[in-house]
PADRENRO-609380 format. One record per residue: residue number from 1; residue in one letter; x, y, z of N, C-alpha, C, O in turn. Coordinates in Angstrom, 3 decimals. Atoms other than C-alpha are relative to their C-alpha. Layout:
// residues N
     k   r        npx        npy        npz       capx       capy       capz        cpx        cpy        cpz        opx        opy        opz
   NUM   a          X          Y          Z          X          Y          Z          X          Y          Z          X          Y          Z
...
END
This chain:
// residues 90
     k   r        npx        npy        npz       capx       capy       capz        cpx        cpy        cpz        opx        opy        opz
     1   x     -0.038     -1.012     -1.209    -23.175    -22.255     50.327      0.111      1.420     -0.033      0.836      2.193     -0.660
     2   x     -0.170     -1.946      0.576    -24.077    -18.710     50.808      1.234      0.790      1.047      1.638      0.721      2.207
     3   x     -0.901     -0.583     -0.594    -21.677    -16.575     51.200     -0.676      1.342      0.828     -1.710      1.924      0.498
     4   x      0.179     -1.247     -1.148    -21.695    -13.678     54.288      0.918     -0.089      1.042      1.989     -0.642      0.794
     5   x     -1.019      0.334     -1.442    -19.946    -13.706     57.787     -0.681     -0.186      0.763     -1.731      0.430      0.949
     6   x      0.345      0.950     -0.339    -20.344    -16.166     59.823      0.340      0.391      1.665      1.510      0.742      1.814
     7   x     -0.598     -0.238     -1.430    -20.092    -15.541     63.967     -0.551     -1.531      0.642     -1.578     -2.187      0.467
     8   x      0.323      1.645     -0.594    -19.540    -18.940     66.155      0.583      0.224      1.484      1.698      0.732      1.606
     9   x     -0.158      0.187     -1.265    -19.463    -19.237     69.901      1.211     -0.949      0.467      0.739     -1.264      1.559
    10   x     -0.871      0.635      0.002    -16.362    -21.380     70.317     -0.026     -0.731      1.694     -0.229      0.103      2.577
    11   x      0.199      0.717     -0.744    -16.419    -24.128     73.175      1.130     -0.289      0.795      1.921     -0.972      0.144
    12   x     -1.668      1.049     -0.875    -13.139    -25.172     76.229      0.645      0.821     -0.759      1.455      0.113     -1.357
    13   x     -1.073     -0.367      0.631    -11.271    -22.706     74.442      0.420      1.311      0.628     -0.401      1.745      1.436
    14   x      0.185     -1.340     -0.876     -9.804    -19.224     75.739     -0.595      1.249     -1.235     -0.914      2.323     -0.726
    15   x      0.818     -0.748      0.539    -11.326    -17.303     72.867     -1.281     -0.100     -0.422     -1.769     -1.084     -0.978
    16   x      1.324      0.005     -0.356    -14.687    -16.003     73.164     -1.312      0.104     -1.197     -2.527     -0.049     -1.078
    17   x      0.763     -0.278      1.267    -15.740    -15.232     69.326      0.805      0.149     -1.044      1.778      0.903     -1.056
    18   x     -0.170      0.470      1.347    -15.120    -16.238     66.041     -0.679      0.871     -1.237     -1.830      1.292     -1.116
    19   x      0.794     -0.851      1.107    -16.031    -14.340     62.834      0.745     -0.777     -1.239      1.952     -0.997     -1.131
    20   x     -0.559      0.726      1.256    -15.283    -16.172     59.413     -0.996      0.749     -1.388     -2.205      0.539     -1.475
    21   x      0.766     -0.500      0.688    -16.404    -14.194     56.502      0.610     -0.721     -1.921      1.646     -0.496     -2.545
    22   x     -0.169      0.589      1.746    -16.739    -16.289     52.514     -1.034      0.789     -0.776     -2.053      1.446     -0.561
    23   x      0.828     -0.538      0.852    -17.632    -15.454     49.604     -0.841     -1.281     -0.425     -1.011     -2.325      0.205
    24   x      1.027      0.803      0.405    -20.094    -17.064     47.215      0.637     -1.728     -0.739     -0.009     -2.664     -1.211
    25   x     -0.572      1.144      0.718    -17.597    -19.774     45.924      0.314     -0.886      1.247      0.664     -2.042      1.013
    26   x     -0.789      0.438     -1.574    -16.565    -20.754     49.832      1.381     -0.449      0.328      1.975     -1.403      0.831
    27   x     -1.287     -0.334     -1.029    -13.581    -19.131     50.390      0.080      0.706      0.273     -0.452      1.700     -0.223
    28   x      0.003     -0.583     -0.940    -12.686    -17.856     52.714      0.920      1.823      0.002      2.079      2.133     -0.275
    29   x     -0.916     -1.705      0.511    -11.994    -13.542     52.632      0.503      0.695      1.362      1.052      1.796      1.387
    30   x     -0.496     -0.224     -1.244    -11.327    -13.629     56.664     -0.315     -0.513      1.405     -1.348     -0.954      1.908
    31   x      0.320      0.984     -1.563    -11.032    -14.972     59.981     -0.086      1.414      1.443      0.602      2.406      1.198
    32   x     -0.335     -0.504     -1.623    -11.150    -13.047     63.669     -0.610     -0.313      0.691     -1.782     -0.689      0.688
    33   x      0.749      0.955     -1.076    -11.133    -14.098     66.781      0.267      0.937      1.301      1.343      1.477      1.554
    34   x     -0.305     -0.847     -1.446    -11.866    -12.217     70.382      0.497     -0.671      1.210     -0.024     -1.664      1.717
    35   x     -0.384      0.705     -1.290     -9.921    -12.967     73.316      0.962     -1.472     -0.761      0.883     -1.836     -1.935
    36   x     -0.601      1.200      0.859     -7.582    -16.198     72.684      1.702      0.614     -0.079      1.998      1.685      0.451
    37   x     -0.954     -1.026     -0.400     -3.696    -15.592     72.117     -0.110      0.317     -1.860     -0.240     -0.368     -2.874
    38   x      0.324     -0.946      1.419     -4.003    -13.059     69.140      1.150     -0.057     -0.997      0.846      0.096     -2.180
    39   x     -1.401      0.438      0.795     -0.423    -13.715     67.599     -0.446     -0.782     -0.537     -1.138     -0.431     -1.493
    40   x      0.414      1.471      0.422     -1.182    -17.160     66.867     -1.417      0.171     -1.067     -1.497      0.018     -2.286
    41   x      0.978      0.046      0.873     -4.630    -16.650     65.958      0.066      0.832     -1.765     -0.040      0.390     -2.909
    42   x     -0.654     -0.953      1.287     -3.701    -13.603     63.449      0.673     -0.986     -0.851      0.307     -1.017     -2.025
    43   x     -1.184      0.569      0.902     -1.158    -15.765     61.979     -0.884     -0.682     -0.979     -0.831     -0.370     -2.168
    44   x      0.802      0.908      0.568     -3.968    -18.625     61.037     -0.771      1.064     -0.834     -0.676      0.917     -2.053
    45   x      0.689     -0.386      1.403     -6.239    -16.042     59.281      0.628      0.607     -0.901      0.047      1.169     -1.829
    46   x     -0.975     -0.439      1.639     -3.248    -15.021     56.892     -0.098     -1.433     -0.388     -0.062     -1.691     -1.591
    47   x     -0.709      1.358      1.194     -2.764    -18.839     56.229     -1.425     -0.419     -0.477     -1.492     -0.957     -1.582
    48   x      1.043      0.203      0.787     -6.593    -19.239     55.812     -0.834      0.738     -1.007     -1.827      0.198     -1.494
    49   x     -0.108     -0.964      1.021     -6.916    -16.205     53.423     -0.404     -0.527     -1.125      0.668     -1.130     -1.181
    50   x      0.442      0.196      0.852     -8.526    -17.416     50.093     -0.278     -1.423     -0.003     -0.883     -1.872     -0.976
    51   x      0.236      1.520      0.741     -8.582    -21.392     50.587     -1.629     -0.142      0.288     -2.405      0.807      0.169
    52   x      1.243      0.664      0.258    -11.761    -23.247     50.928     -0.483     -0.498      1.308     -0.008     -1.347      2.062
    53   x      0.506      0.672     -1.393    -13.979    -23.563     53.726      0.212     -1.512      0.972      0.464     -1.808      2.140
    54   x      0.388      1.212     -0.504    -14.536    -27.238     53.412      1.771     -0.984     -0.213      1.802     -2.211     -0.120
    55   x     -1.777      0.142      0.249    -10.322    -27.928     52.805      0.506      0.626      1.616      1.296      0.060      2.371
    56   x     -0.436     -0.761     -1.481     -9.922    -25.532     56.094     -0.442     -0.931      0.977      0.341     -1.155      1.900
    57   x      0.760      0.451     -1.112    -12.611    -27.713     58.170      1.027     -1.363     -0.011      1.832     -1.438      0.917
    58   x     -1.001      1.036      0.033    -10.593    -31.002     57.274      1.365      0.392      0.018      1.966     -0.666     -0.169
    59   x     -1.020     -0.233     -0.615     -7.434    -29.534     58.016      0.548      0.129      1.495      1.591     -0.379      1.905
    60   x      0.006     -0.641     -1.096     -7.997    -27.812     61.515     -0.742     -1.206      1.057     -0.624     -1.414      2.265
    61   x      0.878      1.274     -1.173    -10.440    -30.968     62.643      0.821     -0.835      0.868      1.502     -1.607      0.193
    62   x     -0.839      0.859     -0.765     -8.599    -32.787     65.561      0.666      0.518      0.792      0.954      0.023      1.881
    63   x     -1.010     -0.288     -1.356     -6.302    -30.106     67.000     -0.164      0.191      1.197     -0.929      1.082      1.567
    64   x      0.116     -0.656     -0.835     -5.812    -30.156     70.050      1.356      1.133      0.859      2.536      1.280      0.538
    65   x     -1.020     -0.872     -1.055     -4.314    -27.448     73.239      1.130     -1.443      0.694      0.860     -2.193      1.633
    66   x     -0.600      1.321     -1.262     -1.308    -30.196     74.318      0.520      0.396      0.921      1.221     -0.415      1.525
    67   x     -0.589     -0.638     -1.002     -0.281    -27.938     76.708     -0.866     -0.174      1.004     -0.353      0.154      2.075
    68   x      1.217      0.235     -0.782     -3.624    -28.782     78.606     -0.075     -1.361     -0.120      0.036     -1.969     -1.185
    69   x      0.484      0.982     -0.407     -4.482    -31.907     80.618     -1.261     -0.123     -0.329     -1.815     -1.172     -0.657
    70   x      1.898     -0.066     -0.001     -8.082    -30.993     80.363     -0.558      0.736     -1.617     -1.763      0.983     -1.653
    71   x      0.700     -0.548      0.692     -8.750    -29.465     77.133     -0.015     -1.140     -1.223      1.210     -1.262     -1.181
    72   x      0.811      0.789      1.350     -9.787    -31.903     73.985      0.220      0.380     -0.885      0.376     -0.426     -1.802
    73   x      0.940     -0.807      0.819    -10.340    -29.101     71.971      1.353      0.968     -0.444      2.493      0.764     -0.026
    74   x     -0.723     -1.097     -0.168     -8.664    -25.923     70.740     -0.706      1.184     -1.229     -1.546      0.920     -2.089
    75   x      0.708     -0.936      1.122     -9.482    -22.605     68.637     -0.252     -0.766     -1.631     -1.296     -0.998     -2.240
    76   x      0.368      1.124      1.444     -8.682    -24.744     65.209     -0.609     -0.796      0.107     -1.592     -0.702     -0.628
    77   x      1.385      1.157     -0.164    -10.656    -27.514     66.033     -1.688      0.782      0.377     -2.706      0.281     -0.100
    78   x      1.049     -0.412     -0.058    -13.437    -25.280     67.216     -0.664      0.695     -1.440     -1.862      0.592     -1.702
    79   x      0.457     -0.521      0.881    -13.626    -23.380     64.059     -0.301     -0.929     -0.935     -1.144     -0.632     -1.781
    80   x      0.189      0.799      1.153    -13.479    -26.425     61.943     -1.523     -0.701      0.335     -2.444     -0.703     -0.481
    81   x      1.045     -0.097     -0.399    -16.120    -27.601     63.992     -1.595      0.819     -0.092     -2.715      0.307     -0.092
    82   x      1.099     -0.775      0.308    -18.413    -24.557     63.517     -0.277      0.103     -1.408     -1.383      0.149     -1.947
    83   x      0.250     -0.050      1.849    -17.516    -24.368     59.599     -0.880     -1.351     -0.300     -1.683     -1.163     -1.214
    84   x      0.523      1.081      0.176    -18.945    -27.884     59.582     -1.426     -0.342      0.265     -2.121     -1.099     -0.412
    85   x      1.417      0.077     -0.295    -22.251    -27.426     61.577     -0.506      1.706     -0.735     -1.390      1.791     -1.587
    86   x      0.787     -1.143      0.800    -23.059    -23.805     60.389      0.054      0.363     -0.890     -0.670      1.346     -1.051
    87   x     -0.346     -0.263      1.370    -21.808    -23.633     56.869      0.101     -0.976     -0.814     -0.256     -0.701     -1.960
    88   x      0.169      1.316      0.664    -21.513    -26.980     55.570     -1.558     -0.537      0.335     -2.293     -0.857     -0.599
    89   x      1.269      0.920     -0.464    -24.779    -28.511     57.718      0.618     -1.186      0.010      0.060     -1.967     -0.760
    90   x     -0.163      1.345     -0.353    -23.002    -31.535     58.680     -0.521     -0.303      1.220     -0.446     -1.452      1.654
END
């Protein structure tokens, strides 16, 4: 796993861009989001700091926006998908 900052363009959610910084051990250093529900997303960022990216991908997979009848994803689910695709290569 390569240390660095990764940017993702989430789909079908309110946020427009996500940035995730990880260290060489795969631990999350920071998580930032443009757009979306800022209070919730800043809170998620604090909870993710220091966690392993694989653990985060597993924890957040499949979370849906329950208030919407049309969304089958969410910002956490989009982050999980991006980690699996862009960082873990799954």
